[in-house]
N, C-alpha and C positions, 0 to 999 in steps of 0.2 A: 525583510519584506520590501525595503526600499530598492533592492536590487532586482526585484521581479518587475514584469510589465505592469503598467497601471491597471488596476481592476476597474471594470466598468460598473460593477455593483458589488456591494458588501452587505450581506444580510445576516442578521442574528436569528437563529432558528431554535424553537423550543421543541423538545421531544420528551417522551415518557421517562427518559433516563438522564436528562440534563439539557444544557444549552450548547450550541455550537455556532461557529461562524463559517459562512459560505462566501466564497469569492468567485465572481464571474469575470472571465477574460474573453471578450468578444461579445457580439450582439446576442439578444435572446434567440434561442433556438429550441425546437421541439425535442431533439435528441442529441444533447451535448455529451461531451466526454466528462466524466466525473472522477476526480482523483482522490484516492485514499492513501495516506502517507504510511510510512513504516513506523516501527516502534521508536518511542522517545523522540518523535519528530512531528512536524506539522507542515502546513502549506509551503514554507520557504524551502523545504527540501527538494521541491520541483523546479528550482531556479533554472536548471539546465534544459528543462523540457517544455515549459509553458509556451514560450515563443514559437517553437516549431510546431507544437501540437495545435496551436491556435490557427496555424495556416491550413489545417485540414478540418477545423470545426471549432465551435465555441467550447470553451473549457470552464468547468466549475471545479473548485477544490474546497473540500470541507475538512476542518480540523477534527480529528476523531475524538469522540467523547471517551474519556478514560486515558487519554494520552496528553502530554504537555502541549499547550497551544492555546488558541483563543476559544476554549471550550470549558465547560464546568459540569462534572458529573454530580447529579443530585440524588440518584437512586442506584442501589446495588444491581449489578448484572449477575445472573446466576448460570447462564447457558449461552451457547452460540446463537440460539434463537433470539435471546435478548439483544445481543450485539448486532444481529442482522436487523432487528426491529427498529432500532434508532436510526439506522441508515435509511431504511425504507420510509420512515416518518419524515426524515429530512428531505428525501427526494420528492415526496408528496408536496412539499412547500416551496419547491423551486420554480413552479410554474412551467413544468416540462411534461411531455407525454411519457417518455422513457429516457434512460441514460445508457451510455456505453461506459461501464464501470471499469476503471483502470487502477489497480492496486499493486504496490510493491512490498515485498517482505511480509510483515504482519498485515499490512493493508491488502495484500493479495489473499491472505487467509480470510480476512473479513469479506472481501469481494466474493470469495468462493462460498462463504456461509450465506451470503445474500442469494447466490445462485441456487443454493440448496433450500433455503427457508423462505425467502422473499423475492421470488423471481419475476413477479408480475410487472414491475417497473423497469426491468432490465431489457435493453435491446441486445446487448452483448456484454461479455466480461473478458478483460485482458489481465492476466496474472503474470507479474514480473518476479521471477524467482521467489514464489510465495513460501513463507516459512510455515512449518508445522501443518502443511496442507496435504502433501503427497508422500512425505517421508519424515521420520523423526529427526530431530536436530542432532548434530554431532557434538562431541565433547568440546571442540573448540568454540562452538556457539554457546554451550553452557558456560564456558569460561568468560565469554564476552558478556553474557547475561549477568554474571556476578558483579560486573561493573555498575549495574543498575541498583544493586541492593547493598553492597558493602559500603558502610559509611566511612568517610575520610580517605577514600582512595585517591592518591595523587593524580592530578590532571594528566601528566605525561603517560601514566599507565592506562588511563582511559583512552588517550589518543593511540597508544599502541594496540589496544583492543580493537579500536575502530579501524586501524590500519590492517588488521587481520581480515576484517570484513571486506575491505576495499582492495583486496588482492595485493597487499604489501605496499601500496602507495603511502608515502609519508603524509601523516595527518597532524595538523597543529591548529592553533587558534587563528591563523591567517585564512583558513577555509571556513566561510560562514556556516556551511552545512555541518561541518565537524563541530564547530562551536555550539551550534543549535542542539545537536544530539548529545554532546558531552554535558551540556547544561541539564538536559532532561535526565540523563543518567545520574547526575550528581544531586539534583534538587527536587525531582518529582517522585511522588509515591503513588504507585498504581494500586487500584482496587478492582481488578477484573478477574474473571475466572481464567484458569490456565487454558490456552488454546489446545484443542485436541484434534487428532487426525480424523478426517471424515471417513465414514465407513464405506466399504465397497458398494453397498446398496445406495448410499447417498450419492456417490459419484456417478453411478450408472443411471441414476434418476434425473440428473441435470439435463434440462432441455434448452437452456440458454446457449447460444453460440459462444465458444470459449477459445481464446488464444492463450496458451501457456508457454512462456519463454523461460527456460531454465538456464541459469548461468553455469557454464561448464567448469569454472574454477571456483564455484561457490563453496564456502566452508559451512554453510547453514545445514546442508543435508548432502546425501549422496546424489549427485545430479542424475546418474543413470537410473537409480532406483526411483527418484521422484518422477522422472519423465515416463518410466514404465507404468507407474500407477496413474499418472495424469491421463494416460491413453485409455483408461477405463471410462472416461467421460465420452459418451457417444458423439457429442457435438464438438469435441475438442480438436484443435490443431496444436500439436505439441512439438516444440523445437528445443534443442540444446545449442546454446551459442558458445562454442569453444573459446577458452581464454578469458571469458568475462567473469567478473566477480559478482558478489551479492550487491555491490553498488552499481549495478548494470544501468540504471536509469541515468546516472551521471557520466558513465563511461562511454555510452554509445547513444546519445540523445537523437542524433539525426537518423541513424540506422533504425532505431526503435520507431521514430515517427513514420518513416517510410514503410516499415512492416505493418504498423497499426493502420496506416492509411489504406494499404492493400487489403488488410483484413476487414476493415469497416466498409470498404468499397464492395467487397463480396457479399455484404449483408443485404 
């Protein structure tokens, strides 16, 4: 957190399913960007993005309930509707009119569920290589997921699994984001329902403007298959970024900010 820009506001928010912490970077704004982190991660995973995103608008980030971070789950979630509900309740307490929801990986899945079940507070939705949203996960991603549940797994193996996600880039404890996620894999127990693919009817019923960016070198899913299904959303702009891995937000922060600025400008 010390490596991130200074937050202008830090707010503790109570929802029906627990407590979370929200961080505001920039002045109060009626339609800010709201970040949803990936699995086993929290606000610090956006270290490469917050500074540039703040140039195009105020940024809020919330630590997802049910993931490691400055949050505490107090009630069981039984469905995607429950998971979308706590996000909607949190947005209602930020003092904003609507948000541009930006989620990566499982945060992208969560953002998509909000667009399906709780769209009233959404101005738009940006999905960065969302997991389990448009295509099933691959066997490689299943192997990575085992690092979250197998007790006593050596840290070098966890780093190797994270390297798979990041397109083969060497991962170790010198990288704060890797240390953050490896700690979550090692120490945090999740109690959430398994993410499920949205139905074709759900996708076709989305009315919120959507930008879906699929990483061309992602191991999470088949990129072409994911992009094809994403195009079922009538309001979606869908792109495959060749050569980018599932860690796309850290690989191409400036390019992402430029594309998001263009997308938000068209709103």
